[in-house]
C-alpha positions, 0 to 999 in steps of 0.5 A, a space after each residue: 952631863 949631856 942631859 943637864 946641858 940639854 935642859 939648860 938649852 931648853 931653859 935658855 930657849 924659852 925666855 927667847 921664845 917669850 920675848 919673841 911671842 910678846 914682840 909679835 903680839 905687840 906688833 900685831 896689836 899695834 898694826 890693828 890699831 893703826 888699821 882701825 885709825 886709818 880706816 876711819 880717817 879715810 872714811 866719810 868726812 865726820 868733822 863739823 869744823 872741817 866745813 868752815 875751814 874749807 869755806 875760809 880756804 876758798 876765801 883765802 884762795 881768792 883774796 889771800 890771808 888778809 880778808 876784808 869781811 867774813 862773808 859766811 856769818 851774818 853775826 861777824 863783827 870783824 874779818 876772820 883771823 888767819 890763824 890757820 890760813 895755810 892749812 885751810 888753803 891746802 884743804 880747800 885746794 885739795 877739795 877743789 882739785 881732787 874732790 872730797 874723796 881726796 880730802 879723805 885720802 889726805 886725812 889718812 895720810 896725815 894720821 899715818 904720818 903722825 903715827 909713823 913719826 911717833 913710832 920713830 921718835 919712841 924707837 930712837 929713844 928706846 932702841 926697841 921696836 916692840 917698846 916703840 910700838 907699845 908706846 905708839 899704841 897707847 898714844 893712838 888710843 889716847 889721841 884717837 878723838 883728835 886724830 880722827 878729826 880733820 882740822 888744823 890741830 892735826 898739823 900741830 900734832 904732826 909738827 910737834 912730833 917732827 920738832 921732837 924728832 929733830 931736837 930731842 931723844 938723840 945722843 948727838 949734839 944739835 947740829 946747825 942743820 937740825 936747828 934750821 929745820 926746827 925753825 922752818 917747822 915752827 915757821 910753817 906751823 905758825 901759818 897752819 894752826 894757832 897751837 904753834 905756840 907749843 913749839 917754842 914753849 916746849 923748846 923753852 921748857 927743855 932748854 930751861 931743864 937742861 940749863 938747870 941740870 947743868 948748873 946742878 952738875 956744875 956744882 959737882 964738877 960733872 957738867 961735860 962740854 957736850 952737855 953745856 953745848 947741848 943746853 946752849 943750842 937748845 936755848 938758841 933753837 928756842 930763840 930762833 923758833 920763836 922768831 920764825 913763828 912770827 913769820 905769819 900774817 898776824 906776826 907776833 900778835 898771833 901768839 896770844 890768840 891760841 889761849 884767847 880762843 880757848 877762853 871763848 870756847 870754854 864759855 859755851 857749854 855746848 862745845 863739849 870736846 874743846 877745853 874741858 879739863 881731864 877729870 881724873 876722879 869721875 868715870 868717863 862717858 862713852 860719847 864724850 872725851 876723855 873716852 874710857 880708853 883715854 881715861 884709863 890710858 892716861 891714868 896708867 901714864 900718871 902712875 907709870 911715869 913717877 914709878 919709872 922716874 924713881 926707878 931710873 934715878 935709883 939705879 943711876 945713883 946705885 950704879 953711878 951711871 948717867 940718868 936720862 935727859 932731864 929735858 925729857 923729864 921736864 917735857 914729860 911733866 908738861 905732858 902730864 899736866 896739860 890734860 888737866 887744863 883741857 882734854 884736847 891735850 891728851 895727845 901730849 901723852 907723847 911726852 911722858 912716853 918719850 921719857 919712859 922710852 929713854 929710861 928704858 934704854 938706859 935701865 931696861 926691865 927684863 924683856 922676858 917679863 916686859 914683852 909678854 905684858 906689853 903684848 897683853 896691854 896692846 891687845 887690850 888697847 886694840 879692843 878698847 880702841 874699837 869699843 871705848 875710844 874716840 874711834 867708836 864716836 867718830 868712826 864710820 859704819 862698816 857697810 859699803 853704802 855708808 863708807 862710799 859716801 864722802 860725808 853723812 848728809 843726814 847728820 846735817 839734816 841736808 834735806 832742809 839745806 838742799 831745799 834752801 840751796 836749790 830754791 836760791 833764797 838769800 838772807 840770814 839763817 838760824 840753825 843748830 850750832 853744829 850745822 853752821 860750818 856745813 851750811 856756810 860751805 854750801 849756802 854762803 854767801 847767799 845765805 849767811 849763817 849765825 854761828 859756827 866753830 870759828 867763833 868769829 862773833 861776839 860771845 853774847 851771840 852764843 848765849 842768845 843762840 842757846 836761848 832760842 834753841 831752848 826757848 829760855 827767857 832772858 834776864 829781862 823776861 823777854 821772849 826768846 823768839 824776839 831774838 830772831 828779829 834782833 838778828 834779822 833772821 830770814 830763815 829758821 832751820 829746825 831739826 830733830 825729833 822730840 827726844 831727850 838729848 844724851 847726857 852731856 849733849 846740848 838740846 837739839 830738837 827745834 823742828 816745831 819751834 815756830 809752828 805756832 808763830 803767825 810771823 813765820 811761814 812754813 816753807 818745808 817740813 820733813 820727817 826730821 827737819 823744817 824750814 820757816 821763813 820770816 813774813 816780811 816784805 824783804 822776803 817777797 823775792 824769796 817767797 817768789 823763788 820758793 813758789 817757782 821751785 815748787 811749781 817746777 817740781 809740781 809740788 803744791 805750795 800756797 804763798 799765803 798759808 805755806 807748805 801743806 804737808 797733807 796736800 804734798 803727801 796726797 798730790 806729790 808722794 814721789 817728791 815727798 819720799 825723795 825729799 825726806 817728807 814721807 817714809 820710803 814705804 809710805 804708800 805701803 804703810 797706808 795700805 797696811 793700816 787696812 790689812 785684815 791681819 790685826 797685828 800687821 794693821 796695829 803696827 802700821 797704825 802705830 808707825 803712821 800715827 808717829 809719822 803724822 805726829 812728827 810732820 805736824 799733822 797732829 789731828 790726823 795722828 789723833 784720828 789714827 790713834 782713836 781708830 786703833 783704840 776702838 779696836 784695842 781699848 787697853 794700854 798700848 805696848 810701852 805706852 806709845 799711843 798714850 804718850 803720842 796722844 798727850 803730845 798731840 793734844 799739847 801741840 794743838 794747844 789743848 791742855 785740857 784734852 791732854 790732861 783727860 788723856 793722862 787721867 784715863 792712863 792713870 786709871 789703868 796704870 797709875 804706878 807708871 812713873 812716866 804717866 805721873 811725869 806727863 800728868 805734871 807736864 799737862 797740869 803745868 801747861 794748863 795752868 800757864 796763861 802766858 802763850 810764850 811759856 805754853 809754846 816753850 813747854 810744848 816745844 820742850 816735851 819729848 815723848 819719843 824714845 830713842 828706839 822710836 826715833 831710830 825707826 823714823 830715821 830708818 825709813 827716811 830716804 837718805 839725803 844725797 851727799 853732794 860733791 860740788 856746790 853747783 849740784 842741785 
């Protein structure tokens, strides 16, 4: 008897231990996910759109929400809409009073608040701490791409969680105090982000579901007075929240603009993270939303929600017990459908998670099996958050130097932008789309940008921008360079290295786009960027400003011929290194090309030839390669020298010499598919008579590998991360 009792005690102890170990595993994994997200949120500012929100906030601080003109964009046809004026104002005031570091802290605080609200919501619905942590962990993995972007949409996620906490998931009938707080949240929401329409919409769905459920229950005589009161109060909350959301600068006209913004965004192929629908049947890419972690996690919700619903209803019927709140089921359906409209709505996975939590509370699964399984899932989510979620795309590097900077200035090719800022030039700017907000924040209103994420310009502007970037002719066969005249562009910022963009990403390389144009003068050239100024009498003051700036820095500059890279390398190497024109070890690199050790000498020549090529010194690059070829007559490793020589000849408009180079390569290695591609490119170039088309072919050729491009970037002195506009 004693032995049997002892065995029974051991058996009863083991299930409790399994639940405890599972719960601990869940909490540890959730803490790890939260830690990763907070580390990234508190890291360097990595949101392109943040900068134009800061610019608008600065304008709102001086003129209020009703602006007369958009001083940032030279393409704007109307003042910016005050869709998120209050959030923009808060961001700008934090930056002005506390610096950019305070913005990083604000981002982390906001993300932490969202995760805390989500956990509280799920815990109240489920009455289980480890289940709430499991659901919050899945929410974090699905929403990481949104959470790690400091933009007004964060307030939409925060407000939605707060609204749900006020009106849903509680056994108590809605009180007048909670209804008033819900209306206050919606009023504040309407001034912080156009996504405020989700608040009244979700309340309407919940009220309709409660009313429909009540009607069905009424036919069977089971609609209780409490349920009837709850349905009526949900409807009243919806009406009051809708009225409160009209308390914004645009009134009720603002309600339609959220959807209008989505249509405009969707019209642009290079806005990759905004309004693309969730593709359930195509494998995800690691560098685009939905990320692999979000894709798998959402599929899990798609499968789990129907199963949980069917199980809950079956058990409720069998036991003649009450089912979970039908309003939560209706909201869960919204959360499952929304990502198929746009992946940006993956954060609405909170809604099916809330339904699952409520079902768990009524009809829980044996925790002896569920808790350990949840721990395994959460640990997998922790690994996926680090390797395959939005965290991987947006998180900062772990080294102290990178993390200490408030933003990555090199991402925005800031050497070129700081040159424009320090020289004090004015006019209209052309630049890559993703740089628009950053350039506008630092350079406007003296230099006004062409495009940014605010989309406050005609939709045709995006098409023209794409034509300029990709050198594509229009329907009328007009030269895309003519568009620069149509938009009265004064300065063209070209960026990047000649590397093929990653799958799903837009074309970026434009450094050499205007190299052959006699209508433009080169005023700055770096390893990864260039600035061209329009030759026009209106830019005479700008040319004088640039000449004075170079003279003050003792850098050679000719107002007629422009920026001479070779002279700058010879006469102002210190300035060249500091401003991204020369590699940080350029003097040592020159010396290494003459070292007696053959291996070291060849590697130095290869680097120097690439350096001169990306700086536009094509003839010098060819001479370096010719000297190296005399010592090493065979093919170079990876065909680097041969690729470079073909590209240099095409950049010099010598298609015949490029074809000869390819011919020699074929004679040595005719099986290489790359050489055949280069042969086709050189042949096409040589057969093309239209100068504009030849320029396009040369500009769109990409001889660099990503590894070679990384080597160039690695030896470029990082751009300084300025903290205030007055810095120079």
